[in-house]
C-alpha positions as MATLAB code, in Angstrom:
seq = 'MLRGALVTTGAAALLNLVPSAIRSAAWAAGSDAPEKPDLKIGFIPLTDCAPVVMAALKGFDKKYGLNITPTKEASWAAVRDKLMYGEIDAAHVLYGLIYGVQLGTRGPQKDMAVLLTLNNNGQAITLSNDLKKAGVTDGAGLKKLVDGKARDYTFAQTFPTGTHAMWLYYWLAANGIDPFRDVKNIVVPPPQMVANMRVGNMDGFCVGEPWNARAIADDIGFTAVTSQEIWPDHPEKVLGTSAEFVAQYPNTARAMTAAILDAARWCDAQENRAEMAEAVATKSYVNCPVDIIKGRILGEYENGLGKKWTDARPMRFFRDGEVTYPWLSDGMWFLTQHKRWGLMAGDPDYLAVAKKVNRLDVYAQAAAAVGVAVPKDTLRKSTLIDGTVWDGTDPAAYAASFKIRS';
ca = [
       3.629  -13.363   17.646;
       3.079  -14.571   14.152;
       0.533  -17.373   13.595;
       3.288  -19.186   11.575;
       6.521  -20.361   13.090;
       9.893  -18.763   12.672;
      11.947  -20.081    9.731;
      14.919  -21.784   11.227;
      16.969  -22.940    8.253;
      20.193  -21.888    6.719;
      21.614  -18.291    7.127;
      18.407  -17.162    8.734;
      18.802  -19.648   11.585;
      22.479  -18.821   12.232;
      21.783  -15.054   12.229;
      19.077  -15.428   14.869;
      21.730  -16.749   17.350;
      23.536  -13.581   17.142;
      22.496  -10.495   19.046;
      20.864   -7.892   16.906;
      23.375   -5.153   17.423;
      26.161   -7.380   16.372;
      24.095   -8.689   13.456;
      23.426   -5.113   12.125;
      26.999   -4.130   12.395;
      28.161   -7.368   10.609;
      25.647   -6.760    7.694;
      27.102   -3.196    7.187;
      30.667   -4.239    6.856;
      33.040   -6.505    5.037;
      31.718   -8.727    2.328;
      28.057   -8.074    3.379;
      28.595   -4.204    3.000;
      26.029   -2.509    0.716;
      27.391   -2.139   -2.796;
      25.499    1.258   -3.135;
      25.175    2.819    0.352;
      23.510    6.075   -0.926;
      19.914    5.531   -1.999;
      16.993    7.590   -3.195;
      13.772    6.134   -2.276;
      10.614    7.839   -3.864;
       7.324    8.535   -1.983;
       4.101   10.075   -2.663;
       2.654   12.486    0.078;
       0.670    9.938    2.036;
       0.750    9.102    5.659;
       1.901    5.552    4.867;
       5.170    6.746    3.602;
       6.117    6.824    7.210;
       8.551    3.789    7.132;
      10.710    5.245    4.482;
      10.706    8.826    6.057;
      11.439    7.465    9.684;
      14.228    5.109    8.382;
      16.016    8.283    7.343;
      15.107   10.559   10.092;
      15.592    8.033   12.909;
      18.909    6.639   11.656;
      17.528    3.129   10.824;
      19.460    3.513    7.461;
      22.779    4.202    9.211;
      22.405    1.032   11.291;
      22.670   -1.143    8.015;
      25.340    1.011    6.402;
      23.029    3.085    4.277;
      22.142    6.671    3.629;
      18.440    6.978    2.517;
      17.166   10.101    1.040;
      13.361   10.133    0.604;
      12.448   11.958   -2.551;
       8.914   13.505   -2.945;
       7.273   12.538   -6.310;
       4.472   14.198   -8.093;
       2.424   11.161   -9.121;
       2.425    7.336   -9.250;
       3.149    7.547  -12.989;
       6.314    9.562  -12.104;
       7.152    6.887   -9.567;
       6.834    4.040  -12.028;
       8.939    5.819  -14.747;
      11.678    6.780  -12.329;
      11.743    3.234  -11.021;
      11.830    1.844  -14.446;
      14.794    3.998  -15.549;
      16.792    4.048  -12.512;
      16.223    7.689  -11.517;
      15.294    6.418   -8.046;
      16.472    3.184   -6.478;
      13.263    2.177   -4.729;
      10.008    3.517   -3.838;
       7.024    3.549   -1.428;
       4.554    2.417   -4.160;
       1.267    1.005   -4.819;
       1.263   -2.872   -4.599;
      -0.806   -3.261   -7.865;
       1.387   -0.751   -9.725;
       4.424   -3.136   -9.304;
       2.412   -6.033  -10.687;
       1.255   -4.022  -13.543;
       4.746   -3.091  -14.598;
       5.900   -6.648  -14.161;
       3.326   -7.754  -16.780;
       3.270   -4.649  -18.918;
      -0.470   -4.083  -17.999;
      -1.587   -0.995  -19.934;
       1.921    0.423  -19.962;
       5.683   -0.416  -20.252;
       7.060   -3.784  -18.950;
      10.105   -4.244  -16.637;
      10.753   -6.960  -14.196;
      10.063   -5.705  -10.700;
      10.519   -6.732   -7.199;
       8.476   -6.263   -3.918;
      10.826   -6.394   -0.962;
       8.251   -5.919    1.884;
       4.776   -4.581    2.487;
       4.852   -1.136    4.061;
       1.383   -1.012    5.542;
      -2.076   -2.333    5.894;
      -5.338   -0.639    6.024;
      -5.702    3.250    6.279;
      -7.200    4.231    3.133;
     -10.876    5.217    2.357;
     -13.544    6.221   -0.205;
     -14.744    9.751    0.286;
     -18.044   11.085   -1.288;
     -18.708   14.750   -1.890;
     -21.083   16.802    0.166;
     -23.161   17.249   -2.969;
     -23.948   13.527   -2.771;
     -24.784   13.864    1.004;
     -27.270   16.751    0.017;
     -28.782   14.173   -2.468;
     -29.396   11.787    0.390;
     -26.395    9.388   -0.299;
     -24.488    8.286    2.983;
     -23.471    4.808    1.887;
     -23.219    2.479   -0.938;
     -26.834    1.489   -1.199;
     -27.850    5.089   -1.269;
     -25.261    5.696   -4.095;
     -26.529    2.690   -6.084;
     -30.206    4.198   -5.951;
     -28.889    7.542   -7.050;
     -26.663    6.077   -9.983;
     -29.679    4.065  -11.114;
     -31.839    7.211  -11.278;
     -29.413    8.508  -14.013;
     -30.162   12.077  -13.161;
     -26.605   12.814  -14.481;
     -23.214   11.080  -15.026;
     -21.222   10.571  -11.846;
     -17.368   10.547  -11.762;
     -15.161    8.848   -9.270;
     -11.303    9.241   -9.016;
      -8.610    6.834   -8.163;
      -4.809    7.315   -8.269;
      -3.448    4.840  -10.804;
      -5.150    2.395  -13.080;
      -3.652   -0.809  -11.641;
      -3.007    0.533   -8.233;
      -4.612   -0.170   -4.837;
      -6.977    2.786   -4.821;
      -8.453    1.760   -8.141;
      -9.142   -1.738   -6.910;
     -10.694   -0.586   -3.576;
     -12.959    1.781   -5.495;
     -14.026   -0.708   -8.055;
     -14.376   -3.463   -5.616;
     -16.686   -1.309   -3.399;
     -18.786    0.023   -6.267;
     -19.293   -3.481   -7.631;
     -20.249   -4.887   -4.150;
     -23.052   -2.345   -4.249;
     -24.281   -3.309   -7.612;
     -22.496   -0.453   -9.478;
     -20.370   -1.274  -12.579;
     -17.311    1.037  -12.272;
     -16.911    1.335  -16.038;
     -20.480    1.216  -17.379;
     -22.527    2.963  -14.611;
     -20.099    5.820  -13.772;
     -17.047    7.356  -15.061;
     -13.614    6.984  -13.428;
     -10.522    9.261  -13.652;
      -6.919    9.328  -12.301;
      -5.922   12.021   -9.941;
      -2.640   12.249   -7.898;
      -3.249   11.850   -4.145;
      -2.411   15.350   -3.015;
      -4.795   16.814   -5.609;
      -7.825   15.027   -4.734;
      -9.235   17.547   -2.273;
      -8.749   20.390   -4.486;
     -10.427   18.573   -7.387;
     -13.374   17.629   -5.321;
     -13.699   21.232   -4.018;
     -14.140   22.477   -7.626;
     -16.495   19.709   -8.536;
     -14.405   17.610  -10.784;
     -15.510   14.395   -9.151;
     -18.332   13.010   -6.833;
     -16.004   10.606   -5.007;
     -12.570    9.412   -4.690;
     -10.431    6.578   -3.302;
      -7.055    7.616   -1.764;
      -4.903    7.153    1.185;
      -4.631    9.253    4.342;
      -4.633   12.065    5.188;
      -6.651   13.215    2.204;
      -9.813   11.573    3.330;
      -9.611   13.219    6.754;
      -8.524   16.510    5.083;
     -11.759   16.445    2.947;
     -13.782   16.187    6.114;
     -11.779   18.956    7.782;
     -12.342   21.234    4.670;
     -16.092   20.374    4.853;
     -16.185   19.108    1.195;
     -16.927   15.303    1.778;
     -17.461   12.420    4.030;
     -16.095    8.988    4.467;
     -18.428    6.451    2.895;
     -16.238    3.282    3.784;
     -12.689    2.740    4.919;
     -10.525    0.324    3.122;
     -10.140   -1.841    6.022;
     -13.967   -2.404    5.935;
     -13.568   -3.530    2.213;
     -10.769   -6.008    3.125;
      -9.665   -6.138    6.743;
      -5.923   -5.901    7.031;
      -5.365   -5.655    3.242;
      -2.086   -5.134    1.671;
      -1.454   -1.397    0.479;
       1.930    0.241   -0.224;
       5.093   -1.949   -0.624;
       8.848   -1.214   -0.848;
       9.251   -1.618   -4.543;
      12.291   -1.725   -6.927;
      13.412   -3.330  -10.064;
      14.572   -6.891  -10.305;
      17.727   -5.493  -12.019;
      18.415   -3.418   -8.808;
      18.241   -6.458   -6.756;
      20.448   -8.523   -8.958;
      23.157   -5.764   -9.185;
      23.054   -4.758   -5.612;
      22.048   -7.719   -3.514;
      23.638   -6.541   -0.336;
      22.097   -3.049   -0.815;
      18.567   -4.605   -1.425;
      18.952   -6.756    1.859;
      20.223   -3.880    3.880;
      17.518   -1.402    2.617;
      14.764   -3.970    3.485;
      16.206   -4.610    6.821;
      16.304   -0.638    7.481;
      12.713   -0.150    6.313;
      11.484   -3.170    8.208;
      13.173   -1.760   11.434;
      11.584    1.560   10.843;
       8.148   -0.092   10.162;
       8.468   -1.791   13.653;
       9.206    1.595   15.207;
       6.252    3.256   13.476;
       3.764    0.717   14.565;
       4.530    1.274   18.317;
       1.509    3.390   19.600;
       3.870    5.505   21.640;
       5.785    6.508   18.553;
       2.735    7.447   16.423;
       2.381   11.047   17.478;
       6.125   11.614   16.826;
       5.764    9.962   13.452;
       2.700   12.114   12.573;
       4.615   15.327   13.450;
       7.487   14.200   11.240;
       5.556   13.182    8.198;
       3.277   16.343    8.345;
       5.920   18.718    7.421;
       6.307   20.398    4.229;
       9.166   18.143    3.162;
       6.944   15.086    3.273;
       3.037   15.092    3.291;
       2.609   18.897    3.898;
      -0.531   18.668    5.894;
      -1.586   19.984    9.348;
      -0.559   17.456   11.790;
      -3.932   17.252   13.664;
      -5.424   15.956   10.456;
      -2.935   13.153   10.216;
      -2.766   12.308   13.900;
      -6.503   11.344   14.365;
      -6.598    8.461   11.966;
      -3.029    7.411   12.533;
      -3.932    6.936   16.198;
      -7.150    5.054   15.062;
      -9.525    7.838   16.213;
     -12.065    8.195   13.273;
     -14.902   10.264   12.409;
     -16.840   10.055    9.041;
     -18.110   13.509    8.534;
     -21.717   12.258    9.078;
     -21.617   12.541   12.859;
     -20.264    9.071   13.691;
     -16.985    8.819   15.635;
     -15.189    5.598   16.656;
     -11.933    4.021   17.631;
     -10.995    1.792   14.642;
     -10.068   -1.850   15.346;
      -7.871   -1.885   12.237;
      -6.190    1.511   11.619;
      -3.180    1.804    9.480;
      -0.652   -0.738   10.625;
       3.193   -1.087    9.656;
       4.350   -4.126   11.377;
       2.188   -6.189   13.741;
       4.839   -8.721   14.627;
       5.903   -8.951   10.933;
       2.497   -9.896    9.613;
       2.172   -6.629    7.902;
       5.618   -6.527    6.406;
       5.707  -10.039    5.070;
       5.187  -10.114    1.301;
       2.566  -12.840    1.163;
       2.264  -14.414   -2.289;
      -1.460  -14.442   -2.054;
      -1.521  -10.602   -1.677;
       0.325  -10.004   -4.821;
      -1.840  -12.629   -6.673;
      -5.163  -10.811   -5.571;
      -4.108   -7.804   -7.525;
      -3.622   -9.883  -10.620;
      -7.124  -11.292  -10.160;
      -8.574   -7.777  -10.055;
      -6.590   -6.724  -13.138;
      -8.177   -9.670  -14.772;
     -11.448   -9.080  -13.535;
     -11.542   -5.468  -14.863;
     -10.247   -6.278  -18.198;
      -6.842   -4.636  -17.743;
      -5.134   -7.802  -19.113;
      -6.220  -10.618  -21.456;
      -6.333  -14.095  -20.138;
      -5.057  -15.545  -17.021;
      -1.288  -15.442  -16.154;
       0.444  -18.101  -13.999;
      -0.611  -16.164  -10.894;
       1.657  -18.106   -8.416;
       4.654  -17.990  -10.839;
       4.300  -14.349  -11.148;
       4.081  -13.725   -7.414;
       6.967  -15.828   -6.771;
       9.129  -13.900   -9.151;
       8.012  -10.454   -7.892;
       7.683  -10.987   -4.123;
      11.379  -11.560   -3.083;
      10.795  -13.830   -0.055;
      14.427  -14.671   -0.055;
      15.580  -11.043    0.477;
      12.839  -10.487    3.020;
      13.773  -13.501    5.014;
      17.485  -12.539    5.093;
      16.689   -8.977    6.188;
      14.202  -10.282    8.774;
      16.842  -12.380   10.258;
      19.132   -9.398   10.513;
      16.494   -7.356   12.280;
      15.270  -10.297   14.511;
      11.794  -10.545   13.005;
       9.806  -13.888   12.666;
       9.067  -15.247    9.165;
       5.832  -17.313    8.707;
       5.878  -20.795    7.287;
       3.007  -20.297    5.010;
       3.232  -17.926    1.964;
      -0.655  -17.702    1.588;
      -3.119  -16.149    3.929;
      -6.896  -16.219    3.973;
      -9.319  -13.137    4.120;
     -12.995  -12.427    3.699;
     -13.902   -9.162    1.975;
     -16.813   -6.877    2.185;
     -19.113   -8.849   -0.284;
     -18.490  -12.143    1.641;
     -16.050  -13.667   -0.844;
     -13.195  -15.417    0.690;
      -9.686  -15.061   -0.849;
      -7.008  -17.652   -0.061;
      -4.774  -17.584   -3.194;
      -5.595  -21.340   -3.920;
      -7.504  -20.861   -7.074;
      -6.903  -17.422   -8.528;
      -8.406  -17.952  -11.995;
     -11.629  -19.234  -10.659;
     -11.751  -16.390   -8.092;
     -11.200  -13.882  -10.823;
     -13.976  -15.312  -12.884;
     -16.374  -15.713  -10.074;
     -17.679  -12.101   -9.797;
     -21.075  -11.091  -11.028;
     -19.860   -7.618  -12.016;
     -16.644   -7.728  -14.252;
     -15.347   -6.624  -17.492;
];
């Protein structure tokens, strides 16, 4: 169960007294019926799109009066633009991207909403076999090579304000490498990472699965570090939409959150993961051999250097609601890193921005409909790979505390 207690006030408490099947039917009819039942939810071909895909394939959308159509998108920039201009209703999207749009960081501004977190963990940093031939197997070895300045080294991430950029920069800096001064970094869409490394366009990349496992299977790279090693149980993708959508379609937003939350709970069950891998592997979704997806989704890892292990923190989708809850401290962390790397000038009101973006009200209502506990606290505490502790209590000081920053 959650470390925090279940919220038991107002509508949430009343709904928890009603059997779940009756609650679901009630929320899909009458005055609570979704104003817009037919929804397009964008996704990028990554394993962690699973809750959106399975909500449609397993009928969780119908349970809440919806008809969800997952739409495959070409890049995170396309997801951003389609969210902003209403071409899709919501998306499986990078946490930091939503916060970047909220503040207009290095791009257009629009008020946005995070409805729930889709997953924790399950990303990685892959380094090329050329680096392996040069004796690099970890961050310390990469630091030594970069300091030697034999040539310029290039690393790819998937979007300037996104999660993969932040994991890459954090890991490089934790190993004494400035991600902007010591190496070059470029943006490449997730499904194109392996092909670009194959032709030598980058020396390393940070991306979600299955593309790290695919690099190993294709014998072009190895896993230097998993994202759960950088930040155990870190937030990753979210169900994002515009604030305008939530205001215009409040019942729909609640029902959509409930459907995806229900699907996330299904995805997290170990006995369902093989079926989930089979589904998302198909051409309509990730378009990758299922065996490449299945290993890491089941927690069975190998790094391409001869090491194999069962990961204690594989990709998680639910974990009694701890994954799905949109912790305010999670959103604030991305703002601290945007500030750290010079993506925005000055410190915003971190907590105020998080309270505006992370729709705890919508999540609580949806969680009550699904029968999921909601924690009392809105902040959580974590220790990252460099030993720094993040708890959300003093974000400005945290952002300024790093030795390597822009």
